[in-house]
C-alpha positions in Angstrom: 107.2 78.6 67.1 107.2 80.2 70.2 106.0 78.6 73.3 102.8 79.9 75.4 102.9 80.8 78.9 99.4 81.0 80.1 98.7 83.1 84.3 96.0 82.0 86.4 95.7 84.5 89.1 92.2 85.3 90.1 91.7 88.0 92.9 89.1 89.9 94.4 91.0 92.7 96.1 94.3 93.5 94.4 97.0 92.9 95.9 100.9 92.6 95.3 100.4 88.9 93.7 98.4 91.0 91.0 101.9 93.3 90.1 103.8 90.1 90.4 101.9 88.3 87.5 101.9 91.4 85.0 105.6 92.0 86.1 106.7 87.6 85.7 104.3 87.9 82.2 106.4 91.6 81.1 109.7 90.2 81.7 109.3 87.7 79.9 108.2 89.3 76.5 110.9 92.0 77.1 113.7 89.7 76.9 112.6 86.5 75.5 111.2 86.1 71.5 110.8 82.2 72.7 107.6 83.0 74.7 104.1 84.8 74.4 102.0 85.4 77.8 98.8 85.3 78.4 97.0 86.3 81.5 93.4 84.4 82.0 91.1 87.0 82.9 88.1 84.8 83.6 86.3 87.0 86.0 87.5 90.8 84.9 89.1 90.5 87.9 92.6 92.5 85.6 89.9 94.4 83.8 91.6 97.3 85.6 95.1 96.5 84.0 94.4 95.8 80.6 96.1 99.1 79.2 99.0 98.2 80.9 98.5 94.7 80.2 98.3 94.9 76.1 101.1 98.2 76.5 103.5 95.4 78.0 102.8 93.2 74.6 100.9 90.7 77.0 97.8 89.1 75.7 94.9 88.9 77.9 91.8 85.9 77.3 88.6 87.6 78.8 85.6 85.2 79.7 82.7 87.0 81.6 81.7 90.0 80.7 80.5 90.9 84.8 83.4 92.0 87.3 82.9 89.6 89.8 85.2 91.4 92.4 82.8 93.8 92.5 79.5 91.9 93.7 81.8 89.2 95.9 82.6 89.8 99.3 86.6 89.1 100.2 86.0 90.2 104.1 85.8 87.5 106.5 86.1 84.2 106.7 82.8 82.8 105.6 82.0 85.3 102.9 85.5 85.0 101.4 84.9 81.1 101.5 81.8 81.5 99.8 83.2 83.8 96.9 85.9 81.0 96.3 83.4 78.5 95.9 81.6 80.5 92.7 85.0 81.3 91.4 85.9 77.6 91.4 82.3 76.1 90.2 82.4 79.0 87.5 85.7 78.7 86.8 86.1 74.8 86.5 84.3 73.6 82.8 86.1 77.1 80.9 89.5 76.6 82.1 89.5 72.9 81.6 88.6 73.8 77.8 91.4 76.5 77.4 93.9 73.7 78.6 92.0 71.5 76.2 91.3 73.6 73.5 94.6 76.3 73.5 97.3 73.4 74.9 99.6 75.9 76.4 102.6 74.9 77.0 103.1 76.4 81.0 100.0 77.3 83.7 101.9 79.2 85.7 99.3 79.9 89.0 99.3 82.1 91.8 95.9 82.3 93.5 93.0 80.4 94.3 95.5 76.9 93.0 93.2 74.8 94.3 90.8 74.6 91.0 93.7 74.1 88.1 95.2 71.5 90.9 91.9 69.6 90.8 91.2 69.5 87.3 95.1 68.7 86.8 94.6 65.7 89.1 90.9 64.4 87.1 92.3 64.8 83.8 95.0 65.0 81.7 96.9 67.9 79.7 99.6 67.9 77.3 100.5 71.1 79.7 103.2 71.4 82.5 101.5 73.5 85.7 104.1 75.7 87.7 102.3 76.3 91.5 104.1 80.3 92.3 103.5 80.4 96.0 102.6 83.8 96.8 102.9 84.3 100.3 103.4 82.0 103.1 101.3 79.3 102.8 98.6 78.2 105.5 98.4 74.9 105.4 95.5 73.3 106.7 94.1 69.8 106.0 92.5 69.8 103.4 95.2 71.8 101.3 97.8 69.5 102.7 96.2 66.6 101.6 95.0 68.7 97.9 98.8 69.2 97.6 100.0 65.7 98.4 97.5 64.0 95.4 97.9 67.4 93.6 101.7 67.8 93.4 102.3 64.0 91.7 101.2 65.7 88.4 103.1 69.0 88.7 105.6 70.2 87.3 107.3 73.0 89.7 106.8 74.3 92.7 108.3 77.7 92.9 109.2 80.3 96.7 109.7 83.6 96.9 111.9 83.7 99.7 114.4 80.9 101.0 112.5 80.4 104.4 109.5 79.5 102.4 111.0 77.1 100.1 112.8 75.2 103.6 109.2 75.4 104.8 107.9 73.4 102.1 110.5 70.8 102.1 110.3 70.3 105.4 106.1 69.0 104.6 107.2 66.4 102.3 104.7 66.9 99.6 106.7 66.6 96.8 110.2 66.0 95.4 112.3 68.3 97.1 113.8 68.7 93.2 111.2 70.2 91.7 111.1 72.9 93.9 112.8 76.2 93.1 113.7 79.3 95.0 112.4 82.7 92.2 112.7 85.8 93.5 109.6 88.0 92.9 109.9 90.4 90.1 109.6 93.7 91.8 111.6 96.3 90.4 111.2 97.4 87.0 114.1 99.7 86.5 113.1 102.3 84.3 109.5 102.6 85.4 110.4 103.3 88.7 113.1 106.0 88.3 110.7 107.8 86.0 107.8 107.7 88.9 110.0 108.8 92.2 110.5 112.5 90.5 107.0 113.0 91.3 106.2 116.4 92.9 104.6 115.6 96.7 103.2 118.5 99.1 104.5 116.4 101.9 108.0 117.0 103.9 109.9 115.3 106.7 107.5 112.2 107.6 108.4 108.5 107.5 106.0 106.1 105.7 104.1 103.0 106.0 102.5 100.9 103.3 100.6 98.2 102.6 96.7 97.3 102.6 94.7 98.4 106.2 94.3 94.7 107.3 95.5 93.1 110.7 98.5 91.5 108.9 100.3 94.9 108.3 99.4 95.8 111.9 98.8 99.5 111.6 96.9 99.7 115.0 100.2 98.7 116.7 102.1 101.3 114.5 99.6 104.1 115.3 100.4 103.3 119.3 103.5 103.3 119.1 103.8 106.8 117.6 101.4 108.0 120.1 103.7 107.9 122.5 106.9 109.1 119.7 104.5 112.3 119.0 104.3 113.2 122.8 108.2 113.4 122.8 108.3 115.3 119.4 104.8 116.8 118.0 106.5 117.3 114.9 106.7 114.0 114.3 104.6 112.7 111.1 103.8 109.4 109.8 102.2 108.9 106.5 99.9 105.7 105.6 99.4 104.6 102.5 96.8 102.0 101.4 93.0 101.2 102.2 91.0 98.2 104.2 88.3 96.9 106.4 91.1 98.4 109.9 90.6 101.6 108.4 87.8 103.4 110.2 89.6 101.3 113.7 92.7 103.4 112.7 90.4 106.3 111.5 89.1 106.4 115.3 91.9 105.8 117.4 93.6 108.8 115.4 90.7 110.5 116.0 90.0 109.8 119.8 93.9 110.6 120.4 93.9 114.1 118.7 96.8 112.4 116.4 95.4 113.8 113.0 98.1 116.2 112.4 100.6 113.9 113.0 99.1 110.3 111.7 98.0 110.8 108.1 95.9 108.2 106.5 96.6 108.8 102.1 94.3 105.7 101.0 95.2 104.8 97.8 98.3 106.3 96.2 98.7 105.7 92.7 102.3 106.6 92.3 103.7 105.6 95.8 107.6 106.2 94.5 108.0 109.6 95.3 107.1 108.8 98.9 109.3 106.7 99.3 112.7 108.6 97.7 111.2 112.1 99.9 110.6 110.2 103.1 113.1 109.8 106.6 112.4 106.1 106.3 109.8 103.7 105.8 108.4 101.2 108.6 107.0 98.0 108.2 104.7 96.8 111.1 103.4 93.5 109.6 103.0 90.3 111.1 104.3 88.6 108.4 105.1 88.8 104.6 106.7 86.8 101.9 108.6 88.7 100.6 107.7 92.2 101.1 107.2 94.3 98.1 107.6 98.0 99.9 110.7 96.9 101.3 112.1 96.2 98.3 110.4 98.8 96.7 111.7 101.4 99.5 115.5 99.8 99.0 115.6 100.6 95.2 114.2 104.1 96.0 117.3 104.7 98.9 114.7 104.9 101.8 116.1 103.8 105.2 113.9 101.5 106.6 113.2 100.3 110.0 111.0 96.8 109.6 109.8 94.0 112.0 111.2 91.1 112.5 108.9 89.3 110.9 109.1 85.9 109.2 109.6 84.7 106.3 110.2 87.2 104.0 111.4 90.6 106.0 113.7 88.8 108.4 115.2 87.2 105.3 115.3 90.8 103.6 117.0 93.1 106.4 120.1 92.2 107.9 120.2 93.9 110.7 122.4 97.2 110.8 123.2 96.3 107.5 120.4 97.3 104.9 118.0 98.1 107.2 117.0 97.8 111.4 114.9 95.4 112.4 112.6 95.5 116.1 111.2 92.6 117.6 107.8 92.2 115.9 104.5 93.4 117.8 107.0 94.5 120.7 106.5 98.4 121.4 110.0 98.8 123.8 111.6 97.2 120.8 110.2 99.5 118.4 110.8 102.7 120.5 114.5 101.6 120.7 115.1 100.9 117.0 113.2 103.9 116.2 115.4 105.9 118.2 118.5 103.6 116.0 117.1 104.7 113.1 116.3 108.8 113.8 119.9 109.0 114.7 121.5 107.3 111.8 124.9 108.4 111.1 125.7 106.2 107.9 122.3 106.1 105.8 124.5 105.9 102.6 126.5 103.2 103.1 123.2 101.3 104.0 121.4 102.3 101.2 124.2 101.1 98.8 124.4 97.8 100.5 120.4 97.6 99.6 120.7 98.5 96.7 123.1 95.9 96.1 120.9 93.2 97.5 117.8 93.9 95.8 119.1 93.1 92.3 117.7 89.4 92.5 113.9 91.5 92.6 114.5 93.1 89.1 112.3 91.7 86.1 115.7 90.9 84.1 116.8 88.6 86.7 113.4 87.1 87.1 113.5 86.5 83.6 116.7 84.9 83.7 115.9 82.6 86.9 112.6 81.6 85.3 113.7 80.8 81.9 116.6 78.8 83.3 114.6 76.3 85.4 111.4 75.9 82.7 114.2 74.0 80.6 115.7 72.7 82.9 
């Protein structure tokens, strides 16, 4: 009889974690006959991915017919907290019922993890609970207390980077033997190789990718490029993504007459040809864990300039080995390192180093590591 793995990862707006959940389940279904995977679609947050999920032979369990992500606010601290409370209330009894009736062997939780953690504190289940750290954990008083209590009943905690793993161990909330390193399943080799050859309209440009949020620091990137454009009017930057800072960035571009040099692409369904054809990929984020776009750019053999932000990028990029690092949020450092990227002589060696390094982020490697740690 196959073992059952359920995934819990409710969200209001699609983020990289969504892709990680689908890829994780996909890797297990592709490479193992011993498991069956189900994604819990409580609030119809996965409705836009349902065809993809089913195509990968992953089961999807639907509950509410309403797509709550269309109506609940996710911007602003107070409004997002309100949405969290609604998710918690509406999900409490259904998730308890699933755990009681279906008895999955493992429940892997990514987002809004406090709900399953509270359930495991209050009730006994036959299911083994695995907390997948998605992004660098911001520790407030409530989360620290909740984790300290809940971790007594948890089976495993997995971390996407060594830096996050070491940070979690220092908090001393759980037996360090229960904390495991598990790289995200970012690279689907066959899929990316098919998609990256699509024809696009742009040539001779640099690329930045991500949600237009404060974390991604795109306004800083636009400001630094503004000075570079004064020196080279042909310089072009494409930014792919949407988010709450879009209007602010557009106003800056318009005010400084940069419309022909800095182009906001909006949401791009297939980003890989943009990586492949760019002169270089630039990551300006204040933090990432680990930084999906760095890994994807690496696989597409794109030269990389990244902020030395913690915990992910500074771990992924070894300066002048598989990319170039600049001091995060430092314009002078950015100017200096960008010139180095422009005049890079040995791009091929850097690209090969990147390809060697990112093997750990393939779907097969993720399946192999996840299978090893849950079966120990």
